[in-house]
C-alpha positions as CSV (number, residue, x, y, z in Angstrom):
1,M,-7.7,-20.5,-29.8
2,F,-8.3,-17.3,-27.8
3,S,-8.0,-19.1,-24.4
4,R,-4.6,-20.4,-25.5
5,L,-3.6,-17.0,-26.5
6,R,-4.6,-15.5,-23.2
7,E,-2.6,-18.3,-21.4
8,D,0.4,-17.5,-23.5
9,I,0.2,-13.8,-22.7
10,H,-0.2,-14.5,-19.1
11,C,2.7,-16.8,-18.8
12,I,4.9,-14.1,-20.5
13,L,3.8,-11.5,-18.2
14,E,4.7,-13.7,-15.3
15,R,8.2,-14.7,-16.4
16,D,9.5,-11.5,-18.2
17,P,10.0,-8.5,-15.9
18,A,10.3,-6.3,-19.1
19,A,6.7,-7.1,-20.1
20,R,4.5,-4.1,-19.1
21,S,1.2,-4.9,-20.5
22,A,-0.9,-7.6,-22.4
23,W,-1.1,-5.3,-25.4
24,E,2.8,-5.0,-25.5
25,V,3.2,-8.7,-25.3
26,L,0.5,-9.3,-28.1
27,T,2.1,-6.9,-30.4
28,C,5.8,-7.0,-29.8
29,Y,6.8,-10.5,-28.7
30,P,8.0,-12.7,-31.5
31,G,8.0,-15.8,-29.3
32,L,4.3,-15.4,-29.0
33,H,3.8,-14.9,-32.7
34,A,5.9,-17.9,-33.6
35,L,3.9,-20.3,-31.3
36,T,0.6,-18.9,-32.7
37,L,1.7,-19.6,-36.2
38,H,3.1,-22.9,-35.2
39,R,-0.4,-24.1,-34.0
40,A,-1.9,-23.4,-37.4
41,A,1.1,-25.1,-39.1
42,H,0.8,-28.1,-36.8
43,H,-3.0,-28.3,-37.5
44,F,-2.3,-28.4,-41.3
45,W,0.5,-31.0,-40.7
46,G,-1.9,-33.4,-38.8
47,R,-4.5,-33.2,-41.6
48,G,-1.7,-34.1,-44.1
49,W,-1.6,-30.7,-45.8
50,H,2.3,-30.8,-45.6
51,W,3.1,-28.1,-48.2
52,M,0.7,-25.6,-46.4
53,A,2.1,-26.6,-43.0
54,R,5.7,-25.9,-44.2
55,F,4.8,-22.7,-46.0
56,T,3.0,-21.4,-42.8
57,S,6.2,-22.4,-40.8
58,H,8.2,-20.5,-43.3
59,I,6.2,-17.3,-43.0
60,G,6.7,-17.7,-39.1
61,R,10.4,-18.0,-39.5
62,F,10.5,-15.0,-42.0
63,L,8.5,-12.8,-39.5
64,T,10.1,-13.9,-36.1
65,G,13.4,-15.4,-36.8
66,I,12.2,-18.6,-35.0
67,E,12.0,-21.8,-37.0
68,I,9.6,-24.5,-35.6
69,H,9.0,-27.5,-37.9
70,P,5.1,-28.0,-38.1
71,G,5.7,-31.6,-36.9
72,A,7.0,-30.5,-33.5
73,T,4.8,-30.9,-30.5
74,I,4.6,-27.8,-28.3
75,G,2.9,-27.9,-24.9
76,R,1.1,-25.2,-23.0
77,H,2.6,-22.1,-21.2
78,V,5.8,-22.3,-23.3
79,F,7.8,-19.1,-23.4
80,I,10.3,-18.4,-26.1
81,D,12.2,-15.3,-24.9
82,H,13.7,-13.0,-27.6
83,G,13.8,-16.1,-29.8
84,M,16.0,-15.0,-32.6
85,G,17.7,-18.1,-34.1
86,V,15.7,-20.8,-32.2
87,V,15.3,-24.0,-34.2
88,I,13.0,-26.7,-33.2
89,G,13.1,-30.0,-35.3
90,E,10.3,-32.2,-36.6
91,T,10.2,-34.8,-33.9
92,A,10.8,-32.5,-31.0
93,E,8.5,-32.4,-28.0
94,V,8.4,-29.4,-25.7
95,G,6.6,-30.0,-22.5
96,D,4.3,-27.6,-20.5
97,G,5.9,-24.6,-18.9
98,C,9.2,-24.7,-20.6
99,T,11.3,-21.6,-21.2
100,I,13.6,-21.4,-24.3
101,Y,16.0,-18.5,-24.9
102,H,17.5,-17.1,-28.2
103,G,19.8,-19.2,-30.3
104,V,18.7,-22.6,-29.0
105,T,18.6,-25.6,-31.3
106,L,16.6,-28.7,-30.5
107,G,18.2,-30.7,-33.3
108,G,18.9,-34.3,-34.4
109,T,22.0,-36.3,-35.0
110,S,20.3,-39.0,-37.2
111,L,19.3,-38.9,-40.9
112,T,16.7,-41.8,-40.6
113,K,13.3,-40.9,-41.7
114,G,10.5,-41.5,-39.4
115,A,12.9,-42.1,-36.5
116,K,12.8,-40.1,-33.2
117,R,15.6,-37.7,-34.1
118,H,15.0,-34.7,-31.8
119,P,14.9,-34.4,-28.1
120,T,11.9,-34.4,-25.7
121,L,11.9,-31.6,-23.0
122,G,9.9,-32.4,-19.9
123,K,7.8,-29.9,-18.0
124,G,9.3,-26.8,-16.7
125,V,12.7,-27.2,-18.5
126,I,14.8,-24.0,-19.0
127,V,17.1,-24.0,-22.0
128,G,19.7,-21.3,-21.8
129,A,20.7,-19.0,-24.7
130,N,22.7,-20.5,-27.7
131,S,22.7,-24.0,-26.1
132,Q,22.2,-27.0,-28.4
133,V,20.2,-30.1,-27.4
134,L,20.8,-32.8,-30.1
135,G,19.4,-36.3,-30.3
136,G,16.3,-38.2,-29.5
137,F,16.6,-38.4,-25.8
138,T,14.6,-36.9,-22.9
139,V,15.5,-33.9,-20.7
140,G,13.6,-34.5,-17.4
141,D,11.1,-32.4,-15.8
142,G,12.5,-29.2,-14.1
143,A,16.0,-29.6,-15.6
144,R,18.1,-26.6,-16.5
145,I,20.3,-26.4,-19.7
146,G,23.1,-23.7,-19.2
147,S,23.9,-21.1,-21.8
148,S,26.0,-22.4,-24.8
149,A,25.8,-26.0,-23.5
150,V,25.9,-28.9,-26.0
151,V,23.7,-31.7,-24.7
152,V,24.0,-35.1,-26.5
153,K,22.7,-37.4,-23.8
154,P,19.7,-37.7,-21.4
155,V,19.4,-35.2,-18.5
156,P,17.8,-36.3,-15.2
157,P,14.8,-34.5,-13.7
158,G,15.8,-31.5,-11.8
159,A,19.5,-31.6,-12.9
160,T,21.5,-28.9,-14.4
161,A,23.6,-29.5,-17.5
162,V,26.5,-27.2,-18.5
163,G,29.6,-27.2,-20.8
164,N,30.5,-28.7,-24.2
165,P,30.0,-31.6,-24.1
166,A,27.4,-31.0,-21.2
167,R,28.0,-32.6,-17.9
168,I,25.5,-32.9,-15.0
169,I,26.4,-30.9,-12.0
170,Q,25.0,-31.5,-8.5
171,A,21.8,-32.8,-9.7
172,Q,20.2,-33.5,-6.3
173,A,21.7,-30.7,-4.6
174,E,20.6,-28.2,-7.2
175,A,17.1,-29.6,-7.0
176,D,17.0,-29.4,-3.3
177,R,18.3,-25.9,-3.4
178,E,15.8,-24.8,-6.0
179,A,13.0,-26.3,-3.9
180,A,14.0,-24.5,-0.8
181,A,14.5,-21.2,-2.7
182,A,11.0,-21.6,-4.1
183,K,9.6,-21.7,-0.6
184,M,11.3,-18.5,0.2
185,G,9.7,-16.8,-2.8
186,F,12.4,-16.7,-5.3
187,S,14.3,-19.0,-7.8
188,A,17.9,-20.0,-7.4
189,Y,18.4,-20.5,-11.0
190,G,21.2,-18.5,-12.3
191,L,23.5,-18.8,-9.3
192,T,27.0,-19.5,-10.7
193,Q,29.0,-22.6,-10.0
194,G,32.2,-20.5,-9.6
195,D,33.9,-18.9,-6.5
196,D,31.9,-15.6,-6.4
197,P,31.6,-14.9,-2.6
198,L,28.1,-13.4,-2.9
199,S,26.9,-16.6,-4.8
200,Q,28.5,-19.0,-2.4
201,A,27.1,-17.1,0.5
202,M,23.6,-17.3,-1.0
203,K,24.0,-21.0,-1.7
204,G,25.1,-21.5,2.0
205,L,22.0,-19.7,3.3
206,I,19.7,-21.7,1.1
207,D,21.3,-25.0,2.0
208,S,21.2,-24.1,5.7
209,A,17.6,-23.2,5.6
210,G,16.7,-26.5,3.8
211,S,18.8,-28.6,6.2
212,Q,17.0,-26.9,9.2
213,D,13.6,-27.6,7.8
214,H,14.6,-31.2,7.2
215,Q,15.9,-31.6,10.9
216,I,12.8,-30.0,12.2
217,A,10.4,-32.4,10.3
218,L,12.5,-35.3,11.6
219,L,12.2,-34.0,15.1
220,W,8.4,-33.7,15.0
221,Q,8.1,-37.2,13.5
222,A,10.1,-38.5,16.5
223,I,7.9,-36.7,19.0
224,E,4.7,-37.8,17.3
225,K,5.9,-41.5,17.3
226,L,7.0,-41.3,21.0
227,A,3.6,-39.7,21.8
228,G,1.8,-42.5,20.0
229,S,3.9,-45.1,22.0
230,A,3.0,-43.3,25.3
231,R,-0.7,-43.5,24.6
232,E,-0.5,-47.3,24.0
233,L,1.6,-48.2,26.9
234,P,-0.3,-49.0,30.3
235,G,2.5,-47.4,32.5
236,Q,2.1,-45.2,35.5
237,P,2.9,-41.5,35.8
238,C,6.3,-40.7,37.2
239,V,6.9,-39.1,40.5
240,P,10.0,-37.5,41.9
241,Q,11.0,-40.7,43.8
242,D,10.7,-42.7,40.6
243,A,13.4,-40.7,38.8
244,Q,15.7,-43.7,38.5
245,R,13.0,-45.9,37.0
246,T,12.8,-46.7,33.3
247,D,9.3,-48.1,33.1
248,C,7.5,-44.8,34.0
249,F,6.8,-41.7,31.8
250,D,5.1,-38.4,32.0
251,A,2.3,-39.3,29.4
252,E,0.2,-36.2,30.2
253,G,3.2,-33.8,29.8
254,L,4.2,-35.5,26.5
255,N,0.7,-35.2,25.1
256,R,0.5,-31.6,26.0
257,L,3.9,-31.0,24.1
258,V,2.7,-32.6,21.0
259,K,-0.6,-30.7,21.0
C-alpha cells in the first residue's frame, strides 16, 4: 500500500509544476485522497462487500468531490488533477499513466446491467477538463481528449479528439509531432489547432525537425546498404582513367565514409 502511495506522490510531483513537496501532495491533493479511498472500496467490492464498498466510495466523494464507483478499475500512476466533479462509472477502466482533469465524466449510455457500459482508457491518455467520454468503447494509448469534448466513439492510439460531438484531428500528424517534441525535451500537447502565429511557428519547427531526422535516417540506410554491396562485389578499385566505367568503385573510400 505504501509503495503505491509513494508512486502516486512521485507521479504528481512529476506532472504538476505547482506541487512543491511530497508533504504538500500527501495532505492537499484531493485526487490522491480519492484514489487511495478507491483502492479500499475496490478491495471491498471484489470481496462482495458491496455496501461497504459503496459507503467508502461515498465518503471519498464527500471529502474530495470525486466520485469513483468501487467497481471501476484504475491503473498505476494515474493523476486526477484538481478533480472536482470527476465521475468514473462502474465498468470504466483507466490505464497506467493517465491524467484526468476536473469535471470529467467517464460515463455510460446503456442501462443494461452487467454490460460494459463505460469507457476504457489506454495507457498515457490525457482527458481535458469538463470533457465527457460516454460508452463502452476504448480510447487508445497516448490519445488526447480536448477540454469540453463529448466523445461517443472509439479514439485511435495517439489521436486527439475535440469538439461536440468529438472528431479526430490529424491523428498521425499529432502523434509524430508529439514524438518529435518529446525528443527535444518538452511536450507539444496543448498547441492549438487555430491560426495563432506562435503556435503555427512552433508546429512548423517541430515538423521540420522530425522530417530532417527521418531523411537522415533514410540516408544512412542507403549508405549502409551501398557499403554492404561494395564489400560483396569482386570489382576493382577505380583509377582516374576509369572515370567513365560503371563496373568499378572506390570500396575503400566508401567503407571509410560509413565507419
